[in-house]
C-alpha positions in Angstrom: -102.4 -18.4 -132.1 -105.0 -16.1 -131.4 -107.1 -16.2 -128.3 -110.6 -16.9 -128.2 -111.9 -14.2 -126.6 -109.9 -12.3 -130.1 -111.5 -14.6 -132.3 -114.8 -13.8 -130.8 -113.9 -9.7 -131.7 -113.3 -10.3 -135.5 -114.6 -8.2 -137.3 -115.8 -10.3 -139.7 -117.3 -12.9 -137.3 -119.3 -10.5 -135.1 -122.8 -8.7 -136.8 -122.6 -6.0 -135.3 -119.1 -6.2 -134.2 -118.3 -5.7 -130.1 -117.1 -2.0 -128.7 -114.0 -4.3 -128.3 -111.2 -4.4 -131.1 -113.7 -3.4 -133.4 -112.5 -0.8 -135.9 -115.5 -0.4 -138.3 -119.5 -0.9 -137.2 -122.4 -2.1 -139.7 -125.1 0.2 -140.1 -127.2 0.5 -137.0 -130.1 -1.8 -136.1 -133.2 0.1 -136.4 -136.0 0.4 -133.3 -139.9 -0.5 -134.6 -142.7 1.2 -132.3 -145.5 -0.6 -132.4 -148.8 -1.1 -130.5 -150.9 1.5 -129.0 -149.6 4.1 -126.3 -152.5 3.9 -123.5 -152.1 7.6 -122.1 -150.4 10.7 -122.9 -147.0 9.9 -120.8 -146.7 7.0 -123.2 -147.1 9.0 -126.1 -144.2 11.8 -124.6 -141.7 8.4 -123.8 -141.9 7.5 -127.4 -141.4 11.0 -128.9 -138.8 11.4 -126.7 -136.7 8.0 -127.5 -137.6 8.3 -131.0 -135.9 11.3 -131.8 -132.7 10.5 -129.1 -132.4 7.0 -131.3 -132.4 8.8 -134.3 -129.9 11.0 -133.3 -127.4 8.4 -132.6 -127.8 7.1 -135.9 -130.5 4.3 -135.2 -133.7 4.2 -137.5 -136.8 4.5 -135.9 -140.3 2.9 -137.5 -143.4 3.1 -136.4 -146.2 0.4 -137.0 -149.2 0.0 -135.5 -150.0 -4.0 -135.5 -147.8 -6.2 -133.8 -146.9 -8.5 -137.0 -143.2 -9.1 -137.5 -143.7 -10.1 -140.5 -144.1 -6.7 -141.6 -141.3 -4.7 -139.5 -138.1 -3.5 -141.6 -135.8 -6.3 -141.9 -133.3 -3.9 -140.0 -135.1 -3.8 -136.8 -134.2 -6.0 -133.9 -135.8 -3.8 -130.6 -138.9 -3.8 -130.6 -141.2 -0.9 -128.5 -144.1 -2.5 -127.6 -146.9 -0.2 -126.0 -149.8 -2.4 -124.3 -152.5 -1.8 -122.3 -151.7 -2.9 -118.3 -154.8 -4.6 -117.9 -155.0 -6.7 -121.3 -151.4 -6.7 -122.4 -150.6 -8.0 -125.8 -147.3 -9.6 -126.7 -145.2 -9.0 -129.9 -144.8 -12.4 -131.8 -141.3 -12.1 -132.7 -140.3 -13.8 -136.0 -136.9 -14.7 -134.5 -134.8 -14.9 -131.0 -132.5 -12.5 -132.3 -135.3 -9.4 -131.6 -135.7 -7.4 -128.1 -139.1 -6.3 -126.7 -139.0 -3.5 -125.0 -143.0 -3.4 -123.5 -144.3 -0.3 -121.8 -147.3 1.4 -120.3 -148.5 4.1 -118.0 -149.6 2.5 -115.0 -152.2 4.6 -114.3 -151.5 5.0 -110.3 -148.7 4.4 -108.8 -148.7 0.5 -107.8 -147.6 -0.7 -104.3 -144.9 -2.9 -105.6 -143.5 -1.3 -108.6 -141.2 -4.3 -109.5 -143.8 -7.1 -109.1 -146.5 -4.8 -111.3 -144.0 -4.5 -113.9 -142.4 -8.1 -113.5 -145.9 -9.6 -114.1 -146.6 -7.5 -117.5 -142.7 -8.2 -118.7 -143.6 -12.1 -118.8 -147.1 -11.5 -119.6 -146.4 -9.4 -122.5 -143.4 -11.8 -123.5 -141.0 -9.1 -123.1 -136.9 -9.0 -122.4 -137.6 -6.2 -120.6 -140.6 -4.0 -119.5 -140.3 -0.2 -118.8 -143.7 0.7 -116.4 -144.0 4.0 -115.9 -146.5 6.6 -113.7 -146.6 10.0 -113.7 -145.5 11.3 -109.9 -147.0 15.0 -109.6 -145.5 16.9 -112.4 -142.8 14.8 -113.5 -142.8 10.9 -114.8 -141.7 8.0 -112.7 -140.3 5.2 -115.2 -138.4 2.1 -114.3 -136.3 -0.2 -117.1 -136.8 -3.9 -115.4 -135.3 -7.2 -116.9 -136.0 -10.6 -116.8 -133.7 -11.3 -114.6 -135.4 -8.7 -111.8 -132.5 -5.9 -112.5 -134.6 -3.0 -111.1 -133.6 0.3 -112.2 -135.4 3.6 -111.9 -134.8 6.9 -114.0 -134.4 10.1 -112.9 -136.4 13.3 -114.4 -135.6 15.7 -111.9 -137.0 18.2 -114.0 -134.2 17.5 -117.0 -135.5 16.4 -120.0 -133.0 15.9 -122.1 -131.0 14.2 -119.3 -134.2 11.8 -118.4 -133.8 10.6 -122.6 -130.1 10.1 -122.3 -130.7 7.1 -119.7 -133.4 5.8 -121.6 -131.6 5.8 -124.7 -128.4 4.6 -122.9 -130.1 1.3 -122.0 -131.9 0.6 -125.2 -128.4 1.2 -127.5 -126.9 -1.8 -126.1 -129.9 -4.0 -127.1 -129.8 -2.9 -130.7 -126.1 -3.7 -130.9 -125.7 -6.8 -129.4 -125.9 -10.2 -130.5 -127.5 -12.7 -129.1 -126.1 -16.7 -128.7 -129.0 -18.0 -127.5 -129.3 -21.0 -131.0 -128.3 -24.5 -129.7 -127.5 -27.1 -131.9 -128.5 -31.1 -130.3 -126.0 -33.8 -132.0 -126.9 -37.0 -130.4 -123.5 -38.5 -130.5 -122.9 -38.3 -126.2 -120.8 -41.7 -125.5 -123.7 -43.9 -123.9 -121.1 -43.9 -120.7 -122.0 -40.3 -120.4 -125.9 -40.7 -120.2 -126.1 -41.0 -116.2 -123.4 -38.1 -116.1 -120.4 -38.3 -114.5 -118.4 -36.6 -111.1 -119.0 -33.3 -112.8 -122.1 -33.6 -112.8 -122.5 -34.6 -109.4 -120.8 -31.4 -108.9 -123.3 -29.5 -111.0 -125.9 -31.4 -108.4 -124.4 -30.0 -105.5 -124.0 -26.7 -106.9 -127.4 -26.4 -107.8 -128.4 -28.2 -103.4 -126.0 -25.2 -102.3 -127.7 -22.4 -104.7 -131.1 -23.0 -103.4 -129.8 -23.3 -99.7 -128.3 -19.8 -99.9 -131.7 -18.2 -101.4 -129.8 -17.5 -104.7 -132.7 -19.4 -106.9 -135.6 -16.8 -106.6 -138.6 -17.6 -108.3 -140.9 -15.0 -106.8 -143.6 -15.0 -109.7 -144.1 -18.3 -111.1 -144.2 -18.2 -115.1 -147.2 -20.6 -115.3 -149.3 -18.4 -113.2 -148.7 -15.4 -115.3 -149.5 -16.5 -118.9 -152.1 -17.5 -120.5 -151.8 -21.3 -121.9 -151.2 -20.3 -125.6 -148.6 -17.2 -124.2 -146.9 -20.0 -122.0 -146.4 -22.2 -125.3 -145.2 -19.5 -127.3 -143.2 -19.1 -124.6 -141.7 -22.6 -124.5 -141.4 -22.4 -128.5 -139.2 -19.4 -128.4 -136.8 -19.8 -125.8 -137.1 -23.3 -125.3 -138.2 -23.0 -121.4 -140.4 -24.4 -119.1 -140.7 -21.5 -116.7 -138.0 -18.6 -115.2 -135.1 -19.6 -113.2 -132.1 -17.8 -112.1 -128.6 -18.7 -112.4 -126.6 -21.7 -114.2 -123.4 -23.9 -112.9 -121.2 -25.4 -115.2 -118.5 -28.1 -115.0 -115.4 -28.7 -117.4 -115.3 -31.9 -118.6 -112.2 -32.1 -121.0 -111.0 -29.6 -122.7 -113.1 -27.1 -124.0 -115.8 -28.8 -123.8 -117.9 -28.6 -120.5 -120.9 -29.9 -118.6 -123.6 -27.0 -117.5 -126.8 -26.2 -116.9 -130.4 -26.1 -118.8 -132.7 -23.1 -119.4 -135.9 -23.3 -117.2 -135.5 -25.7 -115.1 -135.3 -26.0 -111.4 -131.6 -25.5 -110.5 -132.0 -27.0 -107.0 -132.5 -31.0 -108.9 -129.7 -30.8 -111.7 -129.8 -34.3 -112.3 -130.8 -35.7 -115.8 -128.8 -35.4 -118.6 -129.6 -33.9 -121.7 -132.4 -31.8 -120.2 -131.1 -30.8 -116.9 -127.2 -30.8 -117.6 -126.1 -30.7 -121.2 -122.5 -31.2 -122.5 -121.3 -28.0 -124.3 -119.1 -29.0 -127.4 -118.2 -26.0 -129.7 -119.5 -22.9 -130.9 -120.3 -22.1 -134.8 -119.7 -18.2 -135.0 -120.7 -18.1 -138.4 -124.1 -19.0 -138.0 -124.5 -18.2 -133.8 -125.3 -21.6 -132.6 -123.8 -23.2 -129.6 -123.1 -27.0 -129.9 -124.1 -29.8 -127.7 -123.8 -33.5 -127.6 -126.9 -35.1 -126.3 -127.8 -38.4 -125.2 -129.5 -40.1 -128.3 -133.2 -40.9 -126.8 -134.0 -37.6 -124.8 -135.7 -34.9 -126.3 -133.2 -32.4 -125.0 -133.8 -28.5 -123.7 -131.8 -26.0 -124.2 -128.6 -24.6 -122.3 -128.3 -22.0 -120.1 -128.4 -18.5 -121.9 -124.6 -17.6 -120.6 -123.2 -20.7 -122.2 -121.3 -18.2 -124.8 -119.5 -16.6 -121.9 -118.9 -20.1 -120.0 -117.5 -21.3 -123.4 -114.9 -18.2 -123.7 -113.8 -18.3 -119.8 -112.8 -22.0 -120.1 -111.2 -21.5 -123.5 -109.0 -18.8 -122.1 -108.2 -20.3 -119.2 -107.5 -23.6 -119.0 -106.7 -23.7 -115.1 -110.7 -22.8 -114.6 -112.2 -26.0 -113.7 -116.2 -24.8 -112.5 -118.0 -21.2 -113.2 -121.1 -20.5 -110.9 -123.1 -17.5 -112.3 -125.9 -16.1 -109.4 -128.2 -13.4 -109.4 -126.5 -11.8 -106.1 -123.5 -9.7 -105.5 -120.2 -9.6 -103.6 -118.5 -6.3 -102.5 -115.5 -5.0 -104.6 -116.3 -6.8 -106.9 -114.9 -5.6 -110.7 -118.0 -5.1 -112.9 -118.6 -4.4 -116.5 -119.8 -1.2 -116.9 -122.5 -1.5 -120.4 -125.8 -3.2 -119.4 -125.7 -5.8 -122.3 -128.3 -8.3 -122.4 -127.3 -12.3 -121.1 -126.5 -14.5 -123.8 -124.9 -11.8 -126.1 -121.4 -12.0 -127.4 -120.5 -8.5 -126.2 -121.5 -9.7 -122.4 -119.1 -12.4 -123.1 -116.3 -10.3 -124.1 -116.7 -7.7 -121.2 -116.7 -10.4 -118.7 -113.7 -12.0 -120.9 -112.0 -8.5 -120.5 -112.2 -8.3 -116.7 -111.4 -11.6 -115.9 -107.8 -11.1 -117.7 -106.9 -8.1 -115.6 -107.6 -9.7 -112.0 -104.7 -11.6 -109.9 -105.9 -14.8 -110.5 -108.3 -15.7 -113.4 -108.9 -19.3 -112.0 -110.5 -17.7 -108.6 -112.2 -14.4 -109.3 -115.3 -13.2 -109.2 -116.3 -10.9 -111.4 -119.5 -8.5 -111.6 -122.4 -8.3 -114.7 -124.2 -4.6 -113.8 -127.5 -4.4 -112.3 -127.9 -8.4 -112.8 -125.1 -10.5 -110.8 -121.9 -11.7 -110.6 -119.9 -14.5 -112.6 -117.4 -16.6 -110.2 -114.5 -19.2 -111.3 -112.9 -21.7 -109.6 -111.1 -24.5 -109.6 -114.6 -26.3 -109.2 -118.0 -25.7 -108.4 -117.5 -27.2 -104.9 -114.5 -24.7 -104.2 -116.4 -21.8 -105.1 -119.3 -22.4 -102.6 -117.0 -23.1 -100.2 -114.6 -19.9 -100.6 -117.7 -17.5 -101.7 -121.1 -18.9 -100.3 -120.9 -17.2 -97.6 -119.9 -13.7 -98.7 -122.3 -13.1 -101.3 -125.1 -10.4 -100.8 -128.6 -11.7 -102.1 -129.7 -8.3 -103.1 -128.0 -6.8 -106.5 -126.6 -3.0 -106.1 -128.4 -1.2 -109.4 -127.2 2.0 -110.6 
């Protein structure tokens, strides 16, 4: 019998196949450049990125407007050039599209992360690349929704600079995002109020808050207009930005998991703050959830596919915690795949198989955070809580 990880690697089940175990690949995904560059620096940046992407086999399409309906069907990554004062968003036709916003800020801000992160949210981007001219060379950074923060080093080497940039963009184009949810109103009434496992998730959220692992320095409702906020809620099924997640095995492969976009320091209500994950439809790329019949459910955390893979492959794991912190010495993924992709789930699962005790392990995700397994969430926090470092090292 094949393992869940092997099933995920089946080329017939993945679109596109992951680097692990796949022997053939479909045509490379396309990249579309939209919007109007606000400076020569942005034009230079986009021209260089386009040339390097095309060398690697990814077709690049240029469009002036931001209408997804006029994009080629193969376009999965959008480079959206925006004005830093009034950034315009790109309205996706589906969730399985990654938007990279970018802009020339003109002058170096006091805090590049805060300036770029605000533009990321306001432009409804998955990642954002703010840049300025620092003397004769560009100063550009890569900022993720999880507050990952990486500086592209130019150092007079234009070829090397664009290799770095494209190295960050290609995984976006080649990964498969699994964030669609199917809500089935069949949760037994006896579980509508939760159980001992949901109580452990509640305690874990409180403990994460005590350890300052749930940062939200720039509230989404303060950065977006009411119309933009409504669009974000429709697109991602969230009510705000939050960090980290927790899950606890219920029975067999089913498990409880925190919802997306909720206050992780107060996880109580079943169906809206904690959800029961029952499976994954690989053909449709959909996470299945059992919910109470009387609630309007929220989406489960985007990392559900990763947790599901771990629970299926390691029956001894009773709880999983993901935080945007770090532990020195943890084995780490190499490629920076987005949250919620099969590729990230497979990389974490591969590293977990190599550690001495998969049931009590810490796995790093480069420029992102750590996934921690344990016999329970209480055991995890008792074991590693004092050793977690708040700042994730970026490279």
